[in-house]
N, C-alpha and C positions, 0 to 999 in steps of 0.2 A: 309769609315767613314767620316761623315760630321761634319766639325768643323767651318762651316761658321758663322761669327759674334761671335765666342767664343774667349775669351781672356785667354791666357795660359802663365804662367811663365815657363821659362826654365833656371834654373841655370846651369852654365857650358855649356851654349848654344853655345859658340864660339869654343869649343873643338871638337875633332874628332867625338865622339858619339853625342855630342850636335848639331853639324852641320847637321848630318844625321837626327836627330829628328826634328830640326827646318825646314829643307827642306821638310820633309814629312808633317809637320803641315801646313806650308804655302800653300803647294799644296792642302791640304784638306780644305783650307779656313780660317785657324786660324789667329789671330793676336798674335804674340809672343812678350813677354816682357822679355828681357834678361839683367840681371845685370852682369857686368863684371868688372874685375880688371886688367887683363893682356893686355896691349896695343898691345904688339907684337902678341898675339894670335888673337886679334881683326883684325889686319891688314891682317891676313891669312883667315879670316872668309868671305867667298864669298857672304853671304847674308846680309852683314852689311848695304847695301843701299836699300834693298827690302822694298817696301811700307808697308808691314804688319809686319815688324820687328822693334820693338822699343827698342833701347839700352839705358841702364842706367849705366853710367860710375862710376868707383871707389866705388862700393858697397861692403863693407867687410862683407861677409855673416856670419862671426862668431861674429859680432858686433850687439847686440840686438837692439839698437836704429836705426842703419842703415837699418837693415832688416825691422823693423816696419815702418820706413818712406817710404821705397820703396813700400811695399805692400799697405800702406794707400793711396798712390797716384795712384793706378791702377783703371781702370774701373771695372765693374762687372766681377769677376774672375770665370772662369769655372774650370780650372785645374792648378795645380802647380807640376812641374816635377823637381826633385832635382838631378842633375847629377854632381854638383860640388863636388870635393873631391881630395884626393891625396893618393899616394902609398908610402910605405916605407918598405924596406927589411933590417932587422937587427936582429942578434941574441940577445936574451934578455939580456945577460951579457954585451952587448955593447950598449944597449938602455938606454938612460938617461930619467929622468922624463920629461925633455924638449922635447925629441923626442916623448915620449908617448903623452904628451899634444898637440903636433903639430898634431898628427894623430887624436886625439879626436876632436880637434877644426875643422880640415879640413873635417872630415867625419861625425862625430856624431853631433857636435854642430851646424854646418851649416844646416844639415837636420832637427834637432829639431827646431831651430828658424824659419826656413822657413815653416815647418809644422804648427807651432803655429800661425804664421802670416797669412798663407793661411786659416786656420780654422776660425780665427777671421773675415777675409774678406768674406768667404763663409757664415758664420752664419749671418752676417749683412744683406745679401740679401735673405737668407732663400731659395735659389734656388738649393741647393745641389752642388755637385762638385766632383772632382777627385784629388787625390794626388798620385804621384808615386815617390818612393825613389830608391836609388841604394845601394844594399848590395854587396856581392861578394861571389864567390864559397866557400872560406874558412869560411865565416860567417855561412854557412850551414854544411860544412864538416870541423870541427875544426882541425882535425889532419893534414889537408893539409895546415894549417897556420903555420907550423913549420918554423922558420927562419924569420917570419914576424908577430910576436905575437902582437905587438902594433897595426898594421894595422888590423889584424884579429879581435882583440877585439873591435876596434872602429866600424868596419863594422857589427859585431855581434850585437852591440848596435843599429845600424840602423835597423837591422832585427827585434829586439825586439820592438823598437819604432813603427815600421810599424804595427805589429800585435796588439799591445796594443791599439794604436790610432784608428785602424780600428774598434775595438769594442766600443770605446768611442764616435765616431762621426757618426756612422751609423744612429743614431736617427735624425741627421740633413741632411740625404741624401748624405753624403760624403763617397765615397768609397776610401779606402787607400790600396795600394799595393806596392810591391817593385819587382825589378828584381835582380837576382844574377848572374852577368857575370863571366865567366872564362876569359882566355886571349882573347882579341878582336884583330881583324886585323886592327891595326892603324899604321901610320908612326912611331910613337914613339916606339911601341912595336917591329916593324921590325928592327928599329935601335938598340934597346937594346938587341935583341936576334937574331943577324944576322945568326946564324947557325941553328935556329929552322925552322921547316916547317909550314908556316902559313896557309896551306890548311885546317887544321882542326879547325882553330880559327874561332870564331863567327864573321861574317861580321857586321859592324856597322849598315848597312841598315836593316839587319834582326832583330837585337836587337831593333832598332828604331820602327820597325813594331809592336813588342810586347808591347813596351811602349805606342804607339799610341792607341792600343786597350784598354789597361788598363785605359788610361786617357779619353777614349771616352764615349759618351752617349750610344754607342752600348754595352758597358760593364754595365750590369744592376745587376749582382749578384756576381761578383768576388770581394772579399774584404779580407784583412788580409792574402793575399798570398805573398810569397817570391818566385818568379818564376825563376827557373834555365834557363839561356840562355847560355849554355855551348858550343854550336857548336858541333863538332864531336870529341873534345878532351877528 
């Protein structure tokens, strides 16, 4: 896949999956624009000094004005990949409204605002583009979301956003899709589940390869898809 001279936003680009996506993009020739808020995560991000990685600090992705300002300052945008989000496991009886709204803000609101800003940017140039969101396996298989209802609902909203938006913007040549990961093989997940066998977990490099195709010019027909990337689990 050829991303030479293409400008791509990657939210959550300093995280485990984000790092794999950015590494693959820069290898394919892309210029990556990465908003971040976690300074500690940035320190662990090995590509922070790469010539084709542009970092934008302290961008709160649930803040409409901050997101609009970030996107308005970009060169001609080809793709916007939205990996930022958060996980929360809690029985509903122990989940407060504040807990729910935190999940909604981290997962749905960030994706919604970035989608809206990306569409405005792409419509200005009338050159088409690609948007990729991140749902989750429970967003497709609701019963598997027991014990994490707030998280599941927020990610199901991302899936619905993706499919509805794909129909809305195809007339502008913008293809919108999402991936739906199960457990991925990341340092955080290995630490959180030390007794689990990570052999069946999806590798972040393999998930990144799916994202790269969906965000590429080689993807000419796939839109409105929420693609399972479950690994062998």
